[in-house]
N, C-alpha and C positions, 0 to 999 in steps of 0.2 A: 762431256764424257768421262770426266774424271780427271785429276792431275795428272798427266800421263804426257811423256816427252819420247820423243823418236829419235834414232839416229840410224843412217843407212837401213832405213826400215824396221829397226828394231823399238821395241816399246819399252818405254821407262816411265815407271811414277814416281812423283817427287812430291815430298811432305813439305819441302822449302821451307822450314823454319831454321832462318839463318843467324850468324853469330853477331856477334859487335863488338865496338870497341872504345876505349878510350882513357884514360887518366892513370894515376897511380905511381907516381915516382919522377926523378928527374928524366929516365930514358923512354917512360913507357905511358901511352895514354894522352890524351886531351884534357887539360884543366877547364872547368867552365868559363863562360864567358858572359859578360854584359850584355844586356839586352841593347842597350844604345850604339849608336855609330852607324857605318856604312854597311852593306850586306856585303859578306864573305866571298873571295872569288871561288869559281868554281873549282873543283877536282876534276883533272884530268887522267885517265887511266888507260892504260893499255894491255893486253895480253892475247892467250889463247885458250882454246876447247879443245879437246880430244875425247873422242867416243871410241872406245876400244869393245868390240864385241866376242865373245868366245862361246863357240857352240858347243854343247854337249850331246853329239851325235845327231844333230838337228838338221834337217827334219826327223823324227821318227819313224821306224820301219813300218810297213802296214798303209803307206798312203798311196800319195801319187808315186808311179814306179819309175817317171821320169825325172824327177826332183833327187838330185844326190845331195850329200850334206854338205852343208854350208862352209866354207873355208873362214877361220877366223878374220879380222879386220879391223881396220883402224881408219880415222880421217880426224884432221887437225883443223879447227876454222880460226881467223882472226878475230879479234874484241878490242872495239875503242868506245870509253864511256867516259861519258862528263856527267857530276852531281853538283848539285846546286841548291841554295835555299835563300829567299828574300828574308831581310830580317823585319819583324813583327809579324811573321805567320808561322803557321804549324807544317807549312807544307815543306818539304824536301822533294826535289825530281831528281830524275835521270834521265839521260836519254843515249842510246847505243847504236852502234853499228856493228854488224854482225858481217863478215865477209866469208862465204862458204865457196865451196868450189864451183859451184855453178850459179850461184845467186848471192845477192847484199839484200839484207833485211834490215832494217831500221824499227826502233821500237822505243816506246817513252812509260816510264813508271813515275808516279808521283803517292807520295806517302802520308798521311796525317800522324805526327809524332807530339808526344805529351809526356811529361814529368808524372811519376806516382809516387811522393815522398812514402819510403817505407821503412820507419826507425832511423837507424843511422846514416841511411843510404836512401838515395833515391833511383828508383828503377824508371829506365826510359824507355816508353811503350810505345809500340805501333798500333793505332785504333783503326786504320784500313789503309787500303793501298789501291789503284785505278790502274790499270796497263792497256796499250795499244799497241800494235804493230802494223806495217805496211801492207801485211796481207790481208788487212781486214778483220783481223780478231780482236776483241776487248774481252778484258774481264774485272770484275769488281770484287775483292775479298775483305770483309768486315769482321771485327774481332768483338768479343761480348762487351756491351757498353759498361764504362766503369773498371774493366780489366785491362783488354787488350794483349799483345803479344810483347813480351818482356825481350829488349834486343841491346841493352845494356846497364850498367850500374854507374852510379856516381858516389863517391870516388870509386874507383878500381882497385880493389885489394886483392892482394895475393892470395889465391885460393876461396877467392869468393864464387859462389855457384848458384843457380836458379833453373827452376824448371819451366816449361810452359805445356798447358793441355793442347788438344788438339781441337780443341772448339772454334768454330770459324763458320762464315755462310759466304757461297760463291758463286758468283752469276756470271756466267760467258754467253758473249753472241759471237755467231762467226757468220763470213759473208754470203754464206748460202740462206740466212734468215735461221739456223738451226740456234736455239736456246737451251742452254743447260743449266741447271740452278742444283747445288749441293748445300745441304745442312749437315754439318759433322758435329758431334758430339764430344765433351772430353776426353771420353776413352777410346776414341775413334771408330767409333758406329756412325753411319749416315744414312742418308737416304736423297737419293740423285734422279734428277728427271731430266729426259732428254726431249725436247719436243722441235717439231716443225710442221705446222699445220700444211702447207703446201705440198709437201712429201709424206703424208700421213703416219707420221713418226712420233711417236709417244711412248717412250721407255721409262722404266723405273727399276734403279739398281738399289738395292738395300743390304747393309751388313748389321748383323746382331753380336754383342758381347761374347755370345756363345762360340763364335765362329759359323753359324750359320749364315745362309745367305740367298739372294735372289737376284734375277736380271729378267724382267717380263716388260712384255708389250702389252698396251691397254687393249681392249675388246674393240676390233675394226683398224688398228693400225697395225704398221709393219713390225715383225719381229727383227733381231737382228741375225736370222739365222744363217748357218753355212750349210749345206744341202738342203736337210728339211727342218734344221731346228729353228725353234722359233722363241725360245726362252728357256730359263733352267732353275731351280732352285738346287740350293746343295743342303745338306745335315749338318749340325756340329759334329764334331767326333766322336766318335762310338767304337770302341773295341781296336782303337787304332786306324781306323779307316774314316771317310768321307763318303755320302750317297749322294750323288748327283741325280736329278731327275731331269731328264730332257723333254721337251717339250716340242713334239711335232706338227708339223704341217701335213695335212688339216686337221687331223687329230692324233689321240696317242700319245704314247710318252715310252722313253727309254731309260731304265736305271743302271748307271755305273757306279762302281764301288773303287775308290783311289786312296791309297795309303794316306795318311795324314802329310800335306807338304809344308805346313807350319808350325812353328814352335806352340808347344801348350805346356801347362803346368807352372803356372796359369798361364790362361791366351792373353797377349798385350798386344793390342790392335795399333797401336801408337806410343811413343815416348818421346822427348826431348832434354835433352840438358846441357848445361853451359857453365864452362870454367875457366876463370881467369889465372894465369900465369905470367908474371910479371919477371924482367930481366933475362928475357929467352933471345938466343940468336937467330935473327931472320935466315929461313932455309936459302939455300941456294938455288932453287927452284922460282922462287920469286925475281931473282936479280934486279933487288930494290938500288937505288942509285945512290952510289955512294954519300951525297949530300944529305941522305937522310939518316944515315950510320947505319951501324949491325944489329944493336940489338933493340928491344922494345918488350911491350906486351902481347901476349896470345890469348886472343878470348876464342877459346875453341868449345864448338858445340857439335852434337851426335842426335840425329833424329833417327827413329828407327818404326819401320811402317809395314803393315800387314795389311794387305787388301785381300779379302777373301774372295769377295764375288767379281775383281779383275784378273787373281791370278798372280799377285804380284807381292816378294820379298826386298824392302829396301833400307839399306843405311847409308845415310849422308852426313860428312863429316867435312865441316867448316872451321876453318882458321883464320882470325882475322889478325894480323900484324900493325902494330901502332906505334908511334912514337910521340911523346909531349909537343915537338914542335910542327909536325908535318900530317898528324891524325892518323888515318887508315892508310898506311903505307903498302901493304898486300893484300888480298883476300884471296885465299886459296881453298877450292872446294873440290871433294872426291865422292862424286854418287857412286855406289855398287846396287844394283838392280838386276834380281834375278826373276824370271820370267816363268812361269808354270803351265800356260796354256800356248796351243797353236794358234797364235794372231796370223800367223801368214797363210793358213789355211791349206796345208800339206797333208790335211786328215780329212776325212769323210765329215765327220762331225766337227764343228766349231770347237766344242768344249772337250779337245783333247786334252787331257790333264796328265801331267808328270809329276811323282812326287819328288824329284830329282829336278833342279833348273835346266829347261830346255836350251836356255840363253843366258849367259852372266855379260852384263853391260856395265862397262867402268869409265863414269865421265868427270873428267879432270879440268877443272875451270882454272886459271891463275891470272888474276888482274893486280898490276902494279902501278903504283903511282907515281906520275911523270912531269905534272906542275901543278899548280894551284894550292897547293898546302893542305887539302882537303877543308870541310865545311867548318866555319866558325874558328878557322885558326889563324890564318895568314893575315896581319896586320889589323888585328884586334886586340882590343883591350882585354886584360882576362880579369875577370871578379870572384865572386867568392861561392862556396857550395851553398849557403843558404840563399845566394841570388839565385844561382840556378834552378834552387826546389821550388821556389815562390813565382819563377817567370813561367807564362805560359807560350813560349814564344821559340820557334823552332831553330832558328839561329843561337839560341842562349843554350838549347839544351842539345843540338845536333851535333856531337861530337863525333870522335873516331867510331864509336860503334855504330852510331846511324848510318853513316857513310858505307859500312862493311854490310850492314843490313840491307840497305838500297841496291849494292852492288849485287850479292847474292840474290836477292828477291826478283830482282830483273832477268838473272839469267836463268831462275827456276821457273819463272813463267814464261818466257821466251820458249822454253825446251818444253814445257808442259803445252803450251800451243801447237808447236810442230807435231807432239806424237797425237794429239786430239783430234789434230786434223788428218791424220794418218788413220787412226781408228777410223773415224767417220766414214772415210773413203773406203776402207776395207768393208766396213758393214753396209753401204749403200750398194757395193757390187756385189754385195753375198745374198743380200734379202731375195733376190730372185721372185718377186710378187707374192710371197707368202704372206699372210693374214692369219692372226689369232682370231 
């Protein structure tokens, strides 16, 4: 249903392009490692995730008179992670336990990592990642062949920076046999299909570079509708407004005009930028154990996403703090998501759109190293930059940046899965038998 996650019933979209870490100086980063020798010990992390919701007079007036404005709220979960790699393999894996107030979730994520020499530096790239959890959800994300998602550089030089495009392919499977597939282009435009043959579901969501979009059900399948809405199209911005055409069951349509709710001039649907700063002091929020010191590198990444069809604006900021002796000692992510659609269904039509956020959700995740020293660091001989660049071996290239990426990727994917399940539940309950 798109990369979306949920907290206390509030939906969150995430890009999930994470920051990474390693190298550069006596206090920050992880030097490259020779491919020989035993597999490095696993890195063990613990931390928390806090999801805080702020409601802007939500639900809006004109809907269910029995629903009063929601109070702002916040909830915190406990996290425990293990990240490891086997020498002689490009595979890096993580396992996590999430302790929520009313349940415990376990998840695993495996990623294929490769070096890509680029002039005086070597880019460390993520080629693909696979995720599964204890709720029966799975996801496979693949990046363009020969390119991949840059997650680190070696050596890590102060003020080094890079960008990533939004291009990838995502395939998801749910426990109820729903399959969702999305193909995203470099500029953030995408086509996504949701299918479940047993439930007669066959929906397609499409976004375009000019800001126009659609969410439609194929003929003979169920729409997503609230009330009698079974699909919609939205125009590109014109004269400061966006025109929505709601498709009604069994026939007809309704046109709504809404002030433009996403940034324009120009329209940028997706961006991702990373910068390395050496010699920084670890923030107090990380509570880094004294054994790992107080300073290191900060690999700072910021991603921005506009999702026109699902009504979200999101900014995700990730900081990976590293040392040369222990690798990634803290990974801290702050995700701010603004929701413009009435997903809780407190209005007559599903597509109730506001030009100001109805809900702003801030998700703050902090994971701190407790033992293990990070991938490829503890009790392992160090090599040279050239040996790292020439090696196609995960243990030789999986430095602090890779650990940071895996931690952040696992968090984002788990949250995406939770929200996608929530959206599917809402849509199933609101289809009320209507067919296009």
